[in-house]
C-alpha positions in Angstrom: 257.7 251.8 124.5 258.5 254.5 126.9 259.9 254.3 130.4 256.4 255.0 131.7 255.0 252.0 129.8 257.9 249.9 131.2 257.1 251.0 134.7 253.4 250.2 134.2 254.2 246.7 133.0 256.5 246.1 136.0 253.9 247.4 138.3 251.3 245.1 136.8 253.7 242.2 137.4 254.1 243.2 141.0 250.4 243.5 141.6 249.7 240.1 140.1 247.7 241.6 137.3 247.6 240.3 133.7 250.6 241.1 131.5 252.2 240.0 128.3 255.3 237.9 129.1 257.2 239.1 126.0 256.6 242.7 126.9 257.5 242.1 130.5 260.8 240.5 129.6 261.7 243.3 127.2 260.7 245.9 129.8 262.8 244.2 132.5 265.8 243.9 130.1 265.6 247.6 129.3 265.4 248.5 133.0 268.5 246.3 133.8 270.4 247.6 130.8 269.8 251.2 131.8 270.9 250.7 135.5 274.4 252.1 136.2 277.0 249.4 136.7 278.6 249.6 140.2 282.2 248.5 140.9 282.7 246.7 144.2 284.7 248.7 146.7 288.4 247.8 146.9 288.0 246.4 150.4 285.7 243.7 149.1 288.2 242.2 146.8 290.2 239.5 148.5 294.0 239.3 148.4 294.9 235.8 147.2 298.2 236.0 149.1 296.7 237.0 152.4 296.5 234.5 155.3 293.0 233.3 156.0 291.2 235.1 158.8 291.0 233.3 162.1 287.5 232.1 163.1 286.2 232.9 166.6 285.6 229.9 168.8 282.0 228.6 168.9 280.0 229.9 171.8 279.1 227.4 174.5 275.3 227.3 174.4 274.9 224.6 177.1 272.8 225.7 180.0 274.5 226.1 183.3 273.1 223.6 185.8 
């Protein structure tokens, strides 16, 4: 199988056309395996010793009469 065949299988799945489930799973697995892994940015990682962030007070949604 080539990347072109993998893309055709994935396109057939997206269009709702007929496809072989075994080939589809293999094509999707190859696609996922070839995707570059991304590391989360350092700002996303939480500091376990940090104090929890304060929540904003809830807005008053009652209508003024």
